[in-house]
TITORMAR-846843 format. One record per residue (C-alpha): residue number from 0; residue in three letters; x, y, z. Coordinates in steps of 0.25 Angstrom, whole numbers, plus 5000, padded with zeros to 4 digits. Example, Ala and Ser with C-alpha at 12.3 -4.5 7.8 and 13.67 -1.06 7.14 Angstrom:
REM residues 2
    nr   rest     xx     yy     zz
     0    ALA   5049   4982   5031
     1    SER   5055   4996   5029
This chain:
REM residues 404
    nr   rest     xx     yy     zz
     0    UNK   5304   5879   5307
     1    UNK   5308   5875   5296
     2    UNK   5320   5866   5297
     3    UNK   5329   5862   5285
     4    UNK   5338   5850   5289
     5    UNK   5351   5854   5281
     6    UNK   5359   5841   5285
     7    UNK   5351   5829   5293
     8    UNK   5345   5828   5305
     9    UNK   5354   5820   5312
    10    UNK   5365   5832   5309
    11    UNK   5354   5842   5314
    12    UNK   5361   5852   5306
    13    UNK   5348   5859   5303
    14    UNK   5343   5874   5297
    15    UNK   5332   5879   5304
    16    UNK   5325   5891   5302
    17    UNK   5312   5896   5309
    18    UNK   5301   5898   5301
    19    UNK   5293   5904   5312
    20    UNK   5285   5917   5308
    21    UNK   5284   5930   5314
    22    UNK   5269   5930   5312
    23    UNK   5267   5934   5327
    24    UNK   5268   5948   5322
    25    UNK   5257   5945   5315
    26    UNK   5243   5951   5322
    27    UNK   5234   5942   5326
    28    UNK   5247   5929   5330
    29    UNK   5238   5921   5342
    30    UNK   5243   5929   5355
    31    UNK   5246   5915   5360
    32    UNK   5262   5916   5352
    33    UNK   5270   5929   5357
    34    UNK   5274   5938   5348
    35    UNK   5285   5941   5356
    36    UNK   5290   5927   5356
    37    UNK   5289   5926   5340
    38    UNK   5296   5939   5337
    39    UNK   5308   5933   5344
    40    UNK   5307   5920   5337
    41    UNK   5317   5919   5325
    42    UNK   5307   5921   5313
    43    UNK   5308   5917   5300
    44    UNK   5307   5931   5293
    45    UNK   5305   5924   5280
    46    UNK   5290   5923   5281
    47    UNK   5287   5932   5294
    48    UNK   5276   5941   5293
    49    UNK   5279   5956   5298
    50    UNK   5270   5961   5308
    51    UNK   5257   5969   5303
    52    UNK   5263   5982   5313
    53    UNK   5275   5985   5301
    54    UNK   5272   5997   5295
    55    UNK   5261   6000   5304
    56    UNK   5259   6012   5314
    57    UNK   5253   6002   5324
    58    UNK   5260   5990   5331
    59    UNK   5259   5976   5330
    60    UNK   5249   5975   5342
    61    UNK   5237   5985   5335
    62    UNK   5235   5976   5325
    63    UNK   5225   5966   5326
    64    UNK   5221   5949   5324
    65    UNK   5225   5945   5310
    66    UNK   5214   5943   5300
    67    UNK   5217   5929   5301
    68    UNK   5212   5927   5315
    69    UNK   5198   5932   5309
    70    UNK   5199   5922   5295
    71    UNK   5210   5913   5294
    72    UNK   5211   5917   5280
    73    UNK   5215   5932   5282
    74    UNK   5229   5935   5285
    75    UNK   5237   5931   5297
    76    UNK   5242   5919   5305
    77    UNK   5233   5906   5305
    78    UNK   5236   5893   5309
    79    UNK   5232   5882   5299
    80    UNK   5234   5870   5305
    81    UNK   5230   5871   5320
    82    UNK   5231   5857   5325
    83    UNK   5243   5861   5331
    84    UNK   5250   5875   5337
    85    UNK   5259   5882   5328
    86    UNK   5273   5889   5335
    87    UNK   5277   5899   5325
    88    UNK   5289   5902   5332
    89    UNK   5292   5886   5331
    90    UNK   5288   5886   5318
    91    UNK   5278   5871   5321
    92    UNK   5266   5867   5322
    93    UNK   5264   5857   5333
    94    UNK   5254   5846   5329
    95    UNK   5244   5836   5335
    96    UNK   5253   5820   5336
    97    UNK   5245   5810   5332
    98    UNK   5249   5794   5333
    99    UNK   5245   5785   5322
   100    UNK   5250   5772   5316
   101    UNK   5252   5763   5305
   102    UNK   5242   5749   5304
   103    UNK   5255   5743   5305
   104    UNK   5257   5750   5319
   105    UNK   5267   5760   5318
   106    UNK   5266   5775   5324
   107    UNK   5263   5787   5315
   108    UNK   5265   5802   5321
   109    UNK   5258   5812   5313
   110    UNK   5252   5825   5312
   111    UNK   5238   5829   5305
   112    UNK   5238   5842   5297
   113    UNK   5227   5842   5287
   114    UNK   5216   5835   5283
   115    UNK   5202   5834   5274
   116    UNK   5194   5832   5286
   117    UNK   5190   5845   5287
   118    UNK   5182   5843   5300
   119    UNK   5195   5838   5305
   120    UNK   5203   5849   5299
   121    UNK   5196   5858   5308
   122    UNK   5194   5851   5320
   123    UNK   5209   5848   5320
   124    UNK   5214   5860   5316
   125    UNK   5220   5853   5304
   126    UNK   5222   5859   5288
   127    UNK   5211   5854   5279
   128    UNK   5215   5850   5267
   129    UNK   5203   5846   5256
   130    UNK   5214   5844   5247
   131    UNK   5220   5831   5254
   132    UNK   5207   5824   5251
   133    UNK   5214   5821   5237
   134    UNK   5226   5816   5244
   135    UNK   5221   5802   5246
   136    UNK   5233   5796   5235
   137    UNK   5243   5801   5243
   138    UNK   5236   5798   5259
   139    UNK   5238   5786   5266
   140    UNK   5227   5778   5273
   141    UNK   5224   5779   5289
   142    UNK   5212   5776   5299
   143    UNK   5209   5780   5313
   144    UNK   5211   5768   5321
   145    UNK   5210   5766   5335
   146    UNK   5212   5778   5346
   147    UNK   5210   5786   5333
   148    UNK   5223   5784   5328
   149    UNK   5227   5784   5314
   150    UNK   5232   5771   5308
   151    UNK   5240   5772   5294
   152    UNK   5241   5762   5284
   153    UNK   5253   5766   5281
   154    UNK   5265   5777   5278
   155    UNK   5277   5777   5286
   156    UNK   5287   5788   5290
   157    UNK   5302   5787   5291
   158    UNK   5309   5797   5300
   159    UNK   5323   5794   5300
   160    UNK   5328   5798   5288
   161    UNK   5336   5812   5290
   162    UNK   5331   5823   5283
   163    UNK   5342   5830   5275
   164    UNK   5342   5842   5265
   165    UNK   5355   5847   5259
   166    UNK   5356   5860   5250
   167    UNK   5360   5858   5236
   168    UNK   5374   5861   5228
   169    UNK   5367   5870   5220
   170    UNK   5357   5876   5227
   171    UNK   5351   5873   5239
   172    UNK   5339   5866   5233
   173    UNK   5336   5855   5228
   174    UNK   5345   5849   5239
   175    UNK   5357   5840   5239
   176    UNK   5351   5831   5249
   177    UNK   5337   5829   5252
   178    UNK   5331   5818   5263
   179    UNK   5318   5820   5270
   180    UNK   5318   5816   5286
   181    UNK   5305   5807   5285
   182    UNK   5301   5798   5274
   183    UNK   5287   5790   5271
   184    UNK   5286   5778   5267
   185    UNK   5278   5776   5252
   186    UNK   5266   5775   5259
   187    UNK   5268   5788   5269
   188    UNK   5259   5801   5265
   189    UNK   5255   5811   5278
   190    UNK   5240   5811   5271
   191    UNK   5231   5800   5279
   192    UNK   5219   5797   5274
   193    UNK   5209   5792   5287
   194    UNK   5201   5781   5281
   195    UNK   5192   5778   5292
   196    UNK   5190   5794   5293
   197    UNK   5183   5800   5281
   198    UNK   5194   5796   5274
   199    UNK   5200   5810   5277
   200    UNK   5215   5814   5274
   201    UNK   5225   5819   5284
   202    UNK   5240   5826   5282
   203    UNK   5245   5818   5294
   204    UNK   5261   5817   5294
   205    UNK   5268   5807   5301
   206    UNK   5279   5814   5310
   207    UNK   5283   5802   5317
   208    UNK   5283   5787   5312
   209    UNK   5283   5774   5320
   210    UNK   5290   5780   5333
   211    UNK   5284   5778   5348
   212    UNK   5277   5792   5356
   213    UNK   5289   5788   5366
   214    UNK   5301   5792   5356
   215    UNK   5293   5803   5352
   216    UNK   5291   5810   5365
   217    UNK   5306   5813   5365
   218    UNK   5303   5825   5355
   219    UNK   5292   5832   5362
   220    UNK   5301   5843   5365
   221    UNK   5307   5841   5351
   222    UNK   5318   5838   5345
   223    UNK   5314   5827   5338
   224    UNK   5322   5815   5331
   225    UNK   5318   5816   5315
   226    UNK   5320   5803   5314
   227    UNK   5307   5800   5320
   228    UNK   5300   5811   5318
   229    UNK   5296   5821   5305
   230    UNK   5307   5831   5302
   231    UNK   5296   5843   5305
   232    UNK   5294   5839   5321
   233    UNK   5300   5848   5330
   234    UNK   5294   5840   5343
   235    UNK   5283   5828   5342
   236    UNK   5276   5823   5358
   237    UNK   5267   5812   5358
   238    UNK   5264   5814   5371
   239    UNK   5258   5827   5368
   240    UNK   5253   5825   5353
   241    UNK   5261   5834   5346
   242    UNK   5270   5835   5335
   243    UNK   5279   5850   5332
   244    UNK   5280   5852   5319
   245    UNK   5290   5863   5311
   246    UNK   5284   5871   5302
   247    UNK   5288   5879   5289
   248    UNK   5285   5892   5282
   249    UNK   5279   5895   5271
   250    UNK   5269   5903   5262
   251    UNK   5255   5902   5258
   252    UNK   5249   5913   5250
   253    UNK   5259   5923   5254
   254    UNK   5256   5917   5268
   255    UNK   5267   5913   5277
   256    UNK   5264   5898   5282
   257    UNK   5269   5886   5290
   258    UNK   5269   5873   5287
   259    UNK   5274   5859   5290
   260    UNK   5280   5850   5280
   261    UNK   5278   5836   5283
   262    UNK   5279   5828   5271
   263    UNK   5283   5827   5256
   264    UNK   5281   5819   5244
   265    UNK   5296   5820   5240
   266    UNK   5308   5818   5247
   267    UNK   5315   5831   5243
   268    UNK   5302   5839   5249
   269    UNK   5302   5831   5262
   270    UNK   5317   5834   5264
   271    UNK   5316   5848   5261
   272    UNK   5304   5850   5270
   273    UNK   5307   5840   5282
   274    UNK   5294   5834   5277
   275    UNK   5292   5816   5277
   276    UNK   5292   5812   5262
   277    UNK   5278   5807   5261
   278    UNK   5278   5796   5248
   279    UNK   5263   5796   5247
   280    UNK   5261   5811   5246
   281    UNK   5267   5808   5231
   282    UNK   5255   5801   5227
   283    UNK   5247   5815   5227
   284    UNK   5244   5821   5214
   285    UNK   5253   5835   5214
   286    UNK   5252   5848   5205
   287    UNK   5236   5849   5206
   288    UNK   5236   5861   5215
   289    UNK   5221   5862   5218
   290    UNK   5215   5856   5207
   291    UNK   5206   5845   5210
   292    UNK   5208   5833   5220
   293    UNK   5223   5839   5222
   294    UNK   5228   5837   5236
   295    UNK   5240   5847   5235
   296    UNK   5242   5860   5236
   297    UNK   5255   5869   5230
   298    UNK   5267   5871   5239
   299    UNK   5278   5881   5231
   300    UNK   5291   5878   5232
   301    UNK   5302   5889   5228
   302    UNK   5315   5880   5227
   303    UNK   5327   5893   5224
   304    UNK   5318   5905   5231
   305    UNK   5327   5914   5237
   306    UNK   5337   5911   5249
   307    UNK   5343   5919   5260
   308    UNK   5338   5915   5274
   309    UNK   5335   5930   5277
   310    UNK   5331   5932   5262
   311    UNK   5314   5936   5263
   312    UNK   5313   5931   5250
   313    UNK   5320   5917   5254
   314    UNK   5311   5905   5249
   315    UNK   5314   5892   5245
   316    UNK   5319   5877   5244
   317    UNK   5334   5883   5243
   318    UNK   5332   5892   5254
   319    UNK   5327   5882   5264
   320    UNK   5336   5870   5258
   321    UNK   5348   5882   5262
   322    UNK   5342   5881   5276
   323    UNK   5335   5895   5276
   324    UNK   5320   5893   5280
   325    UNK   5309   5887   5275
   326    UNK   5307   5887   5259
   327    UNK   5294   5895   5261
   328    UNK   5285   5887   5251
   329    UNK   5273   5892   5246
   330    UNK   5260   5885   5250
   331    UNK   5248   5884   5241
   332    UNK   5232   5886   5248
   333    UNK   5233   5884   5261
   334    UNK   5222   5883   5273
   335    UNK   5213   5899   5276
   336    UNK   5220   5902   5261
   337    UNK   5216   5893   5251
   338    UNK   5207   5880   5250
   339    UNK   5218   5871   5243
   340    UNK   5226   5870   5254
   341    UNK   5233   5855   5257
   342    UNK   5245   5851   5264
   343    UNK   5250   5844   5253
   344    UNK   5260   5852   5244
   345    UNK   5264   5852   5232
   346    UNK   5276   5857   5228
   347    UNK   5277   5868   5217
   348    UNK   5294   5870   5216
   349    UNK   5297   5882   5209
   350    UNK   5310   5888   5207
   351    UNK   5313   5903   5204
   352    UNK   5318   5905   5190
   353    UNK   5333   5910   5186
   354    UNK   5327   5923   5179
   355    UNK   5318   5924   5189
   356    UNK   5329   5925   5201
   357    UNK   5336   5933   5193
   358    UNK   5327   5944   5191
   359    UNK   5325   5944   5206
   360    UNK   5312   5938   5207
   361    UNK   5314   5927   5214
   362    UNK   5307   5928   5228
   363    UNK   5300   5923   5240
   364    UNK   5287   5918   5235
   365    UNK   5275   5916   5245
   366    UNK   5263   5912   5237
   367    UNK   5257   5903   5227
   368    UNK   5251   5912   5215
   369    UNK   5264   5919   5216
   370    UNK   5274   5909   5214
   371    UNK   5263   5905   5203
   372    UNK   5265   5918   5195
   373    UNK   5279   5919   5196
   374    UNK   5280   5903   5190
   375    UNK   5270   5908   5180
   376    UNK   5280   5920   5176
   377    UNK   5291   5910   5176
   378    UNK   5299   5916   5188
   379    UNK   5297   5902   5197
   380    UNK   5298   5888   5189
   381    UNK   5298   5874   5191
   382    UNK   5313   5866   5197
   383    UNK   5322   5866   5186
   384    UNK   5313   5875   5177
   385    UNK   5302   5864   5176
   386    UNK   5287   5870   5176
   387    UNK   5283   5873   5190
   388    UNK   5272   5865   5199
   389    UNK   5272   5853   5207
   390    UNK   5284   5847   5208
   391    UNK   5277   5834   5214
   392    UNK   5280   5835   5227
   393    UNK   5271   5835   5239
   394    UNK   5274   5842   5254
   395    UNK   5264   5839   5264
   396    UNK   5265   5853   5271
   397    UNK   5252   5856   5280
   398    UNK   5251   5871   5283
   399    UNK   5252   5876   5297
   400    UNK   5252   5891   5298
   401    UNK   5249   5902   5290
   402    UNK   5254   5916   5296
   403    UNK   5247   5926   5286
C-alpha cells in the first residue's frame, strides 16, 4: 500500500491508494492465493497485468503455470525477497524482526533484506547484491556478540518527528514542505559491515530504536505509534519476531514490481518516500552506475508525468504529491532480470520538456532504455533544464516481488 501523508501523522489525514495488483489473474500464481478474493479487492489498475485469456477462445483455467515457475528469469510472478511472506492484497511483506544493540546498550530493532554473502543470501532468502561490496564508505560496523546478537558501534534513529509533505504552489512537486518522519544521526546508515563474520555487508535498516519489547507488543495487530517505529511499519510483534511493512509499486524493464522504501541520503526523498533520513549513505559515490567498484544502480524518477488517478498513463512526483498513488518509479537491474542489482538506487530525476508535452508525447515510461532514448532525443531533461543524470540522492529500496 502506498501511503502519502499530506498532513502530519498526528492529524491522520492520509491519502491512501492501494497498490495491490491483480496478479492472481496471471496463470501460475500460487494456489494458496484465492482468485476470487483477489478479484474482489480494490486494485490499482495502474500496473495490473491483464489475464492471458483476454482475446482467447478458452477460459483462464485452460492456461498452464507461468513460465517463471520453470525458470525465475522467464515471464511471470516471482518473489525475490524470500525471507518473508508477501500479501499482494494488502501490498505488504512480513519479515523477521531482529533485535540487536549499540555498544552503549540501546536496543536496535532491524530487518535484513540484502547481503554480499551469497551463501547466506540463499540460506536466508535475502537478495544477493555483489555491488554492496563497494559500499563500505557508507556502512557502519557491527560485530556478532553473545546469542548471535549484532552489536553496532554507532548509528541511531529518531522516530519522533512527524512526516509532513505539502503540495507546492505552482505545481505539486516540488512540495512546499517536506519533513521526514524519522531521522538518523550522522553515523546512521542501513548498511552494516559485520566485522567478525567475513566483513560481509548487510542491508539492515532500523525500524525501531531504544524501545522495549513490551511497548512494541501493543502493535502486534497493527495501528503502530509512528513516533517510535518506521513509517513503513504496518504491524510489529517482538513475541512473534516479525514486522509487516508496506510496499510500493514500480517497474523494472517494463515489468511491474513491489519494493520497500526504507532510507534515503536526502531529506526531501526521505519525506516523499516515507523513509528514514540516513546521512551516511551520502558518502557513497553516485553517477557511476555499472562501472567497476560502483555500489549503486539507477532509479528513474519523473517529476511532471501525466496526472489523474484514473489516467492509465499516470506517473510521477506531481501525481504522488497530489495523493493519486505511487510515483511508479522505474528501476534498473533487479535479480532474475539483470546481474547488477543493488538496493542503493541512484536517483535520476527527469522532467518532460514543454515541447514534448505540447506534442502529446508525455506518457508513462516503464523501462530504462526507453527513458534513455527519450533523453537522447531531448524529450526528457534534468530538473530545470539541467543535463539529465544523477541528482546525488541515494534511496535504499530493496526489491521484494516481480509480477511479470
